[in-house]
C-alpha positions as CSV (number, residue, x, y, z in Angstrom):
1,X,6.8,3.1,-14.8
2,X,6.9,5.3,-17.6
3,X,6.3,9.1,-17.5
4,X,5.3,9.6,-21.0
5,X,2.0,7.8,-20.1
6,X,1.2,10.8,-17.1
7,X,-1.5,13.4,-18.2
8,X,-0.2,16.7,-16.8
9,X,-3.0,19.1,-15.8
10,X,-3.1,22.5,-15.5
11,X,-4.0,24.6,-12.3
12,X,-6.4,26.8,-15.0
13,X,-7.9,23.9,-16.4
14,X,-8.7,22.9,-12.7
15,X,-10.1,25.9,-12.4
16,X,-12.4,25.3,-15.3
17,X,-14.2,23.0,-13.9
18,X,-16.9,23.2,-12.1
19,X,-17.5,22.9,-7.9
20,X,-18.9,19.4,-8.3
21,X,-16.5,18.7,-10.8
22,X,-13.4,19.7,-7.9
23,X,-14.8,17.7,-6.0
24,X,-14.6,14.5,-7.7
25,X,-11.5,15.0,-9.1
26,X,-10.2,15.7,-6.0
27,X,-11.7,12.2,-4.2
28,X,-10.4,10.5,-7.1
29,X,-6.9,11.6,-6.6
30,X,-7.0,10.5,-3.2
31,X,-8.2,7.1,-4.2
32,X,-6.1,6.6,-6.4
33,X,-3.3,7.8,-3.9
34,X,-4.7,6.2,-1.2
35,X,-4.3,2.7,-3.6
36,X,-0.4,3.2,-4.6
37,X,0.1,3.8,-0.4
38,X,-1.6,0.5,-0.3
39,X,0.2,-1.5,-3.5
40,X,3.5,-0.1,-2.2
41,X,2.7,-1.5,1.4
42,X,1.6,-5.0,-0.2
43,X,5.6,-4.6,-2.3
44,X,7.5,-3.9,0.6
45,X,5.4,-6.1,2.9
46,X,6.4,-8.7,-0.1
47,X,9.6,-8.2,0.3
48,X,10.2,-8.0,4.1
49,X,8.7,-11.6,4.3
50,X,10.1,-13.2,1.3
51,X,14.0,-12.4,2.1
52,X,12.9,-13.2,6.0
53,X,11.5,-16.5,4.7
54,X,12.7,-17.4,2.2
55,X,16.0,-18.3,1.3
56,X,18.3,-17.4,-1.7
57,X,17.7,-19.6,-4.1
58,X,15.9,-22.1,-2.3
59,X,12.5,-22.5,-4.2
60,X,12.9,-24.7,-7.0
61,X,9.9,-26.4,-7.4
62,X,7.8,-22.9,-7.4
63,X,5.7,-23.5,-4.2
64,X,6.9,-23.1,-0.7
65,X,7.3,-25.6,2.4
66,X,5.5,-25.9,4.7
67,X,8.8,-24.1,6.8
68,X,8.8,-21.5,4.1
69,X,5.1,-20.8,4.4
70,X,4.2,-20.8,7.8
71,X,7.1,-18.1,8.3
72,X,5.6,-16.1,5.6
73,X,1.8,-16.1,7.2
74,X,3.5,-15.8,10.5
75,X,5.4,-13.1,9.3
76,X,2.4,-11.3,7.4
77,X,0.4,-12.2,11.0
78,X,3.0,-10.1,12.1
79,X,2.6,-6.8,10.5
80,X,-0.9,-6.9,10.3
81,X,-1.6,-7.3,14.5
82,X,1.7,-4.2,14.4
83,X,-0.5,-1.9,11.4
84,X,-3.6,-2.3,13.8
85,X,-1.9,-1.6,16.5
86,X,-0.3,1.7,15.6
87,X,-4.2,2.6,13.7
88,X,-5.9,2.5,17.0
89,X,-3.6,4.4,18.8
90,X,-3.2,6.9,16.4
91,X,-6.8,7.3,16.3
92,X,-7.5,7.8,20.1
93,X,-4.6,9.9,19.9
94,X,-7.3,11.6,17.3
95,X,-9.7,11.6,19.3
96,X,-8.4,12.8,22.6
97,X,-7.5,16.3,20.5
């Protein structure tokens, strides 16, 4: 990412906003952080599964063969299942506190 596209907002600028605008800004930033986390996770998943399932230099037609496609499907499925299990466990821990 080109850092010249970043916007800088000082604490003083934030203090000038109304409380409602500050809440809106906070919600916006939280949404953007969640979006970035999701995109980072998808990128990591794609990279991990691709390295696991696709032999280097094997894609010559622009399509996955049936073995590669099946491997990718299983890899993504295992990732989603394990991610869901972790989230459920964290939720149970949160509820027990």
